[in-house]
N, C-alpha and C positions, 0 to 999 in steps of 0.2 A: 213691873209687872201689877196688873189691876190687883188690887184689894177688896178686902168685903168692906172693910171703912167706903172704897170711892162705889161701891153697888151702894150699901146704907145711904149715902148723900146722890144720885141719881137716882132713887127712889124716893127719896125723902123718907126712911123707914131706920129703924134702930138693925144694930152690928148685929145686935140676937133676932132678930126677924130675918133677915137675909143668913144667920149658919142657918135656922131653921127649916128654912126652904132648901137650902142646901145640901142638908143631910137627909131629908126627905119625912120630916117631924110632922104629926097627923094636924095638929092643931092648929093648923094656919087656912084660913078663912080661900077661897077660894078667888076672891078678888085681890088679897095679898098675893097670893102665890104667884098667879098673873102677874101684879104690879112690879114686882121684883124677878119674876123669871124675862121679863120684858128688859129691864135692867142689863142682868146679866147678861143677855144679849147684845145690849146693844153698846157694852164695854168690851164684850171677849173674855168675860172672866172666867177661868178653869180653879178649880179647888185645891191647894194643894197635899195632894195624896201621901206622899213621904210625910209631910209635916206633921199631917195628922194620923199615921200612924205609928209615928215616934212619940207624939202626947202619950199614947196609947201603953208603949213598950213595947211596940208591933215593927217587923219590919213589911207590913201589908206585901208580901212573899206567901205564896203556898207552893210547894212541890208536889210533880206527879211521877212519878217512877215505872215504869212499862217495861215490858221484857224487849218490845221490838216496836222502835219510833219508823221502821221500812214496813208493816204490817197494815194493811190499808184499817182494818177494827181500831187497833191502837192508835192511828194515827188519826180516826175520826171521833173518836172518845176523847181522847187530848182538843183536842176542838171544843167538843161538849164542854168540858171541864176550865175553857181558857173563858168560854162564855158567862159560861155558871158564877168563876170565881171572879170576872167581871162585874156583873150584878152588887157583887159587896163591893167593889174599888179595889180589889185585891189581883195582883199579876201571878201570872204563873211561871215558874222555872221548871222545867222538863230533864228530866233525866232517865237515862237506857240502860239499864241492868245486864242486858244479852239476857236473862233469864237463867244468869246463875249466882246459884245462891250466897259465893263469896261477897258478889256488888249487893245483890239482897241484903245481907245479913250488916255491910257496911251504910247500906243508905238508913237501914232500918235503926241501927243503932247509934244514928245523928249525925252521920258525915255529914256535912256544910248546914249542920244544924245554926248555926250562928246568924244564918241568912234568911230563913224562913221559918214563919209563924207555924204552919201544922204540914204534915207529909200525908201523902195519898200515895199508897201503894198497891201495885200489881202484882202479884207475887207468883210466883212459878217454881223453883227448889224448895223457898224455904220453908223452915220448921216449924213446929208449934213451941218446941223449945229455946228455939230462936225468938220466935216474941215472946216467949216468958223471960228469958236475959235479957230482957232492952230495959236499959238502963236511964234513953233520952226522955226527958218529958215533954218533949211538942207535941200534941196530939195526933194521932194514927187512924188513918180512915184506910182498911183492907178492900181491895175490889179484886172479882172476877171467882170464877167459881169454885175455887179450893175451898176447902172446908177447915176449919182452927179452932179449936177449944181453947181460945186467949179473949182475955178484959180487951179487945180493942172492937169500937165499930166495925162493921165488914156489911160491905153492898155486894150480891149478887142472885141473878136469876136464879127459877128452880129449872137447873139441866136435867135434872129425869122428867119433866112434867115437860120439857120444851121440846124433848127429842121422840119422849111417846106421842106428843101432835105430828112433829114432821111423821116419822113412822104410821100412825091412823091414817094421815093423807095418804100417802102411797098407798096402805092398804083400800083404802076407801077406794083409788084407781085402777084396784085390780091386781096390783101388784101382790106377785107370791115367794119370789126369791129377792128378799131386799136384803142386802149388802151393809156391813159399816166400814168403812177407811179411817182409819186413825187411829186407830186402840196401843194403849202402851202399857207399858210393863211398869208400873209403878204403885202406888195406892190408892184405895181404892176412893180416898176423899178428895183425889184429884178429878177434874172437867171431863176427859177422857174417859176414864170408869165411870162417872157421870150420865155420860152421855150414852155411853155403850149399855150401861143399867135401862136407861129409858129404852134403847131399841129393844134388847133382849124381852123384858117387862111387857112393851106391847103386842110385841111376835107372839110370846107363849099367852100372851090373852086372847089371841089371834086364831092359837093352834097353828102358828106355820113355824117354817123352821128357823134356829136360830143357834145352830152348829159353829164350832171355829172355821170350816170352811168356808162361809160368808163374812168370815173378818179378817181383814187386813192392817196387820201395826205398822207403825210409821217414826222414826228419831224425832222425827222434824213435822209441820202444818204449812208445809207452802206448796204451790205451784207444783215446782216440780215433784215431790214428796206425792201428792195427787194422783199424777199419770204413773209414776213407777208402782205404787199399789194400783190404779186402775188395773193397767197392764198385769201387772201378777195377779189379780183376781181374775182377768180374762183370759190366762193362759190355766186357768183351775181347770176340773171337770166341765163343771155345770155353769153355764153361765149365769150371773145374775139378771133378774128385769126391773130393779130397782137398783139407786144407790144413797145411801144417807151418808154423808161426809162431815168428819168432826167440825171444819171451817168450811169456807167461801174459799179462799183460795186454793184450798185441796180441790173441791168440788171441780174450780177452773180447769183446774189439771187433771183431774176424773173425765171434764167434757173432750177436754184434749184430747186424748188417750183411747176414747171411744171414737172422735170422729180421724183418727190414725189407722184405726183396727175397720174402718169403712161402717161402722155402728153409727142407729138414727136414735136422735134425741127427740125425743120420750120416747119414741116409736120402737127401737131396740129394748132399752135401755133410761128409766127414765132417773133424774139426778135432783137428790135437797142438799142444800147447805147448813150455814148456819153461822149467823152475822150479821147479815145486809150490808153487807158493804157495798158502798157504792158502783164500783166495777162489778157486783151483780146485775145488775138492771142494764150492762152495756157487752155483755158477751152475745156472740153470735146466737145463740141461744139463751135467752135471758133466764134468770138462775131465780128455780124455787127455793125459799130460805127462811129459816125461824132471826125476825129482827127482835134483836133485845133492845128494851126503849134506851139509848142510848144519853137522852137527853134528861130521865129520869133515874139514871147510873148518876150522870154528870152532878145532876143539884143533888140530890141528896150526899152523895161525899161531901160537897162542898159545905151544905146545911151543917152536918155532922161534925166537921171542920170549926166552922163558924159556932154553935151551939158550945161546941168541948171551950173554944177559947173565953168565949162570954160566960161561962158559967152556968148556962141556961141545960147542956147538957149530960150535966153530973148526974151520975148512978151508972146502972146497970149499962154493959155492952151495948149499941142498936143493933141489930139484924133484919136489915133492908131487902125488900124482895122486888125489885123493882119490876115491870107488867113484860111481857111480852109476845111476840103472835107468830103466824107463819104468812106468810107474803107469799100466793102461788103465781107463780110462771111458768114459760116456755117449757121450762127443762122437766117438767112432770106433767101437769096439764094440756100442751101443745098450745099454739095458735087458735086464738079462737075465732070461734067462725064468722064469716063476717069481716074479720079483721086481715090488713093487709093482701098481698097477693102469691 
C-alpha cells in the first residue's frame, strides 16, 4: 500500500504536510497543496479511513433507520444521507424498522451500537417516553415530522405550512371542493394530522368547506391505499374538484383510480402530492407536489451528529426546519400552452 511517507518523498515535503493536505487543513498554500495532490494522484494514494477513525476511538459508521426502504421518499433520503456522510469520510449502515414501535425502540436503545458512532432515526410509532428512557450514549438525531418533547436533535420541515401552500395553490386555480387523502386516527403531533391541519386551516381561511365528507382515512400510505381512498371518495354524493394526498405514492394511486373512472386530470379533478419523489415527474400526468429539501435534511442530520461527536454541538437540542417548495406540474395546472401536442 502507498503510505503518507511515500507521498511525502515523491512531493519532497514532510509527512505532516501531506497529512494536512489529506485532512483538508486550511493552512496550506495553494502551490503546496497542488504539489502534494499531484504526488497523491501519481502514486494512487488512498487514506486508510478505518485506521483514522480507530485512532479517534470511532467506527467510521453512522446508522440510518427508516420505516420502509421500499418507499421512494425514504430511498431518496437514504441516498442523500449517504452523500452527506461521505463528505465526512463516514459510511452509512441502513436499517429498516417497518414502522414498528418494538423495532424503533430496539434501534433507539442501542442495538448495533458497537458498530456505529451515531444514529439518524425516522420514527413512526416511537413515543416520547421511549426516547426519555434511552440509555445508549451514541448521538441521536430524529427525522420526520412527528414532534417529540425529548432532548435530541430533530430535523423536520413545517408540515402545516407546506400543506397550506399546496391547498392555496389549488384554491388559486379556482378549485372549491378540495379533499384530503390519508388521515389517520392517531396523535395530533404526527405528520398526517399536521398536514390535515394545514389543509383545514387554509380552506377555513378561504371560507371553503372542510368537513369530514372531504376526508378519507387510510391505514397505510402506498399506491394501493391512495387508489382505494380515491375510489371511496368518488363513491360519495358530491365529487371533489381537487385532491391533496398525504404523499406522492398515494397521489399516484389516486390518479390511477380517477383514470379508471374516466375522469380527466386536472380537468375534472386536480391532484397534489407531497415528497417530490422521482416518480412524480414521470407519471402519465406529471404530479404537482410539495418538495422537501431532502439534501438539506440529510446535511443537517449528518452535521448534527458530527457536532455531537466532536463536542461542538453540546448544549440544547437542535430544532432545524429545512425548506420546502411547491413544484407545479400538469396534475394541477395542466399542460402549458405551446408545450407538446
